[in-house]
FITI-307738 format. One record per residue (C-alpha): residue number from 1; y, z, x. Coordinates in Angstrom, 2 decimals. Example, Ala and Ser with C-alpha at 12.3 -4.5 7.8 and 13.67 -1.06 7.14 Angstrom:
<sites>
    k        v        w        u
    1    -4.50     7.80    12.30
    2    -1.06     7.14    13.67
</sites>
This chain:
<sites>
    k        v        w        u
    1    13.09   -13.85    -6.06
    2     9.88   -15.24    -7.51
    3     7.13   -15.19    -4.87
    4     4.18   -17.53    -4.57
    5     1.10   -15.50    -3.70
    6    -2.04   -17.24    -2.47
    7    -5.41   -15.53    -2.04
    8    -8.24   -17.22    -0.19
    9   -11.57   -16.17    -1.71
   10   -14.61   -17.19     0.29
   11   -17.07   -16.33    -2.48
   12   -16.04   -15.62    -6.08
   13   -15.52   -11.83    -6.31
   14   -13.94   -11.49    -2.85
   15   -10.51   -11.91    -4.45
   16   -11.27    -9.10    -6.89
   17   -12.77    -6.70    -4.38
   18   -10.12    -7.37    -1.76
   19    -6.89    -7.64    -3.69
   20    -7.61    -7.92    -7.42
   21    -5.32    -5.07    -8.42
   22    -2.53    -6.40    -6.22
   23    -2.81    -9.85    -7.80
   24    -2.54    -8.33   -11.27
   25     0.49    -6.34   -10.18
   26     2.22    -9.41    -8.73
   27     1.46   -11.32   -11.92
   28     3.02    -8.67   -14.16
   29     6.09    -8.65   -11.95
   30     6.62   -12.33   -12.75
   31     5.36   -13.90    -9.53
   32     3.11   -16.96    -9.36
   33    -0.40   -16.37    -8.08
   34    -2.78   -18.97    -6.74
   35    -6.38   -18.86    -5.54
   36    -8.58   -20.94    -3.29
   37   -12.30   -20.55    -3.99
   38   -13.81   -21.78    -0.75
   39   -17.39   -21.80    -2.08
   40   -18.80   -21.55    -5.59
   41   -20.99   -18.60    -4.63
   42   -24.30   -18.30    -6.43
   43   -25.20   -19.86    -9.78
   44   -23.83   -16.93   -11.80
   45   -20.59   -16.72    -9.85
   46   -19.97   -20.42   -10.29
   47   -20.31   -20.13   -14.06
   48   -17.70   -17.41   -14.42
   49   -15.00   -18.91   -12.19
   50   -13.15   -20.33   -15.25
   51   -13.17   -16.88   -16.85
   52   -11.85   -15.30   -13.66
   53    -9.01   -17.83   -13.62
   54    -8.06   -16.78   -17.14
   55    -8.27   -13.05   -16.38
   56    -5.83   -13.34   -13.49
   57    -3.69   -16.04   -15.04
   58    -3.58   -18.08   -11.87
   59    -0.81   -20.63   -11.80
   60    -3.44   -22.85   -10.22
   61    -6.88   -22.31    -8.74
   62    -8.46   -24.64    -6.22
   63   -12.22   -25.11    -5.74
   64   -13.26   -26.55    -2.41
   65   -17.00   -26.41    -3.25
   66   -18.10   -25.86     0.34
   67   -21.74   -24.68     0.59
   68   -22.26   -20.93     0.70
   69   -23.83   -19.56     3.91
   70   -23.24   -22.85     5.73
   71   -19.57   -22.72     6.73
   72   -20.53   -22.16    10.35
   73   -22.09   -25.61    10.30
   74   -18.93   -27.29     9.02
   75   -16.49   -28.57    11.61
   76   -13.03   -27.04    11.79
   77   -11.82   -30.63    11.63
   78   -13.01   -30.59     8.01
   79   -12.10   -27.02     7.04
   80    -8.59   -26.95     8.48
   81    -7.28   -30.10     6.71
   82    -8.75   -28.85     3.40
   83    -6.79   -25.60     3.64
   84    -3.70   -27.30     5.04
   85    -3.47   -29.70     2.11
   86    -3.50   -26.87    -0.44
   87    -1.09   -24.67     1.48
   88     1.37   -27.55     1.75
   89     1.05   -28.13    -2.00
   90     1.54   -24.49    -3.00
   91     4.01   -23.45    -0.28
   92     3.06   -19.77    -0.64
   93     5.35   -17.03     0.56
   94     2.52   -14.45     0.78
   95    -1.06   -15.21     1.80
   96    -4.07   -12.91     1.49
   97    -6.77   -13.78     4.03
   98   -10.26   -12.34     4.71
   99   -10.89    -9.88     7.49
  100   -11.51   -11.54    10.86
  101   -14.58    -9.46    11.73
  102   -16.45    -9.13     8.42
  103   -20.21    -9.13     8.86
  104   -20.53   -12.30     6.77
  105   -20.11   -15.37     8.97
  106   -18.48   -17.30     6.10
  107   -15.60   -14.80     6.14
  108   -15.10   -15.09     9.88
  109   -15.17   -18.89     9.77
  110   -12.57   -19.05     7.02
  111   -10.31   -16.61     8.87
  112   -10.50   -18.77    11.97
  113    -9.52   -21.83     9.95
  114    -6.65   -20.07     8.19
  115    -5.05   -18.95    11.43
  116    -4.63   -22.62    12.26
  117    -2.87   -23.39     8.97
  118    -0.44   -20.47     8.82
  119     1.52   -21.22    11.98
  120     5.21   -20.63    11.40
  121     6.41   -23.84    13.05
  122     4.29   -25.90    10.65
  123     4.40   -23.69     7.54
  124     7.82   -21.94     7.63
  125     7.63   -21.00     3.93
  126     4.92   -18.37     4.67
  127     6.73   -15.06     5.07
  128     3.84   -12.59     4.98
  129     0.13   -12.68     5.84
  130    -2.08    -9.80     4.72
  131    -5.73    -9.38     5.72
  132    -7.90    -7.80     3.03
  133   -11.18    -5.91     3.16
  134   -14.34    -6.41     1.10
  135   -16.84    -3.59     0.64
  136   -20.30    -4.40     2.04
  137   -18.69    -6.96     4.40
  138   -15.80    -5.27     6.21
  139   -17.51    -1.89     6.38
  140   -20.74    -3.35     7.77
  141   -19.17    -5.03    10.79
  142   -20.62    -3.84    14.13
  143   -19.19    -0.45    15.09
  144   -17.05    -1.72    17.95
  145   -13.37    -0.90    18.49
  146   -12.26    -4.51    18.03
  147   -13.93    -4.60    14.60
  148   -12.12    -1.56    13.22
  149   -10.18    -2.34    10.03
  150    -6.98    -0.27    10.34
  151    -4.79    -0.86     7.27
  152    -1.04    -0.50     7.56
  153    -0.02    -1.81     4.13
  154    -0.97    -0.08     0.88
  155    -0.33    -1.32    -2.67
  156    -0.45     1.05    -5.62
  157    -2.75    -0.53    -8.23
  158    -3.24     2.51   -10.46
  159    -1.71     0.83   -13.52
  160    -4.04    -2.16   -13.12
  161    -7.23    -0.45   -12.10
  162    -9.05    -0.61   -15.43
  163    -8.37    -4.35   -15.57
  164    -9.64    -4.80   -12.01
  165   -12.90    -3.06   -12.95
  166   -13.25    -5.20   -16.08
  167   -12.94    -8.32   -13.97
  168   -15.40    -7.02   -11.38
  169   -17.89    -6.19   -14.13
  170   -18.08    -9.92   -14.89
  171   -19.88   -10.37   -11.57
  172   -22.90    -8.46   -12.84
  173   -25.28   -10.34   -10.55
  174   -23.45    -8.85    -7.56
  175   -23.08    -5.28    -8.82
  176   -25.53    -2.75    -7.41
  177   -26.63     0.61    -8.75
  178   -25.06     3.78    -7.42
  179   -24.95     4.87    -4.63
  180   -25.15     1.41    -3.05
  181   -22.06    -0.14    -1.53
  182   -21.30    -2.69    -4.26
  183   -21.71    -0.29    -7.15
  184   -18.87     0.48    -9.54
  185   -18.98     4.10    -8.35
  186   -18.54     3.09    -4.72
  187   -15.72     0.65    -5.44
  188   -13.93     3.28    -7.50
  189   -14.36     5.92    -4.80
  190   -13.15     3.48    -2.16
  191    -9.98     2.53    -4.04
  192    -9.36     6.13    -5.07
  193    -9.55     7.23    -1.44
  194    -7.09     4.52    -0.42
  195    -4.83     5.73    -3.21
  196    -5.01     9.29    -1.92
  197    -3.53     8.11     1.37
  198    -0.28     7.19    -0.41
  199    -0.36     9.88    -3.12
  200    -1.40     7.65    -6.03
  201    -4.61     7.32    -8.04
  202    -5.79     3.93    -6.75
  203    -4.65     1.58    -4.02
  204    -5.71    -1.47    -2.05
  205    -5.09    -1.57     1.67
  206    -4.39    -4.41     4.07
  207    -3.64    -5.25     7.67
  208    -0.27    -6.91     8.09
  209    -0.73    -9.89    10.39
  210     2.76   -11.33    10.06
  211     6.00   -10.63     8.23
  212     9.22   -12.58     8.52
  213    12.26   -10.73     7.20
</sites>
C-alpha cells in the first residue's frame, strides 16, 4: 500500500531536524511525501525552500506564509481552516506533528491547531499521528514531568543519514559551532544515540499519538 505522509514544518529546517531521515526513507520505499511550511522562517530559510523541496522530492509542498514568531497572535479560527483545507486535499495516512511542549511558542500553537484537524470522525483517512522532536526546542522545554518527551517509535535512518546532513547543511544560517545544540556534531550525536537504543547507527524517535490498525 502506498502511504501519503504529511509533515508539518513550523519553520523551514524543522522537517529536517525532526524527521528528515524518515521522510527520505519513506520516499525511497515508494510512498508520497508532502510538507506544510507554516512560516517562511528567516530570509535565508525562505530562499532555500525550493531547494529543500527538490532534495526531498515532495509530491507537493504547501506554503502558508504565516509570520514567524507571531502565531500566538493569530486566531485559531484562521489557523485551523488553513490546515484543514490542506489535510482534506492531501488525505494523508501518516502525519508528523511538532511536539506539544517545545519551548518555541510557534510550535505549541501549531500543535494545538493540528489536534483540531486530525479528529478521526472528520478525517478518517489519517491512520497514524507521530509527534517529532527538534533539538534546541524540545530539549529546552521547562524541566517539568508533563514536558518530558518520551519516544515510543523509532525509525532506522542509517542508510539516509548522509543525505539528511547534506540537507541540514543548506540551513547554514541556523547551524551553530560545536558544542552548541544546533551544531552538526550535536545533531549527529543525538541521532546516533537514538540509533543506539534500537541497535542501529542512526535513528529518529517519535511519540505515537494515534494509530488505527
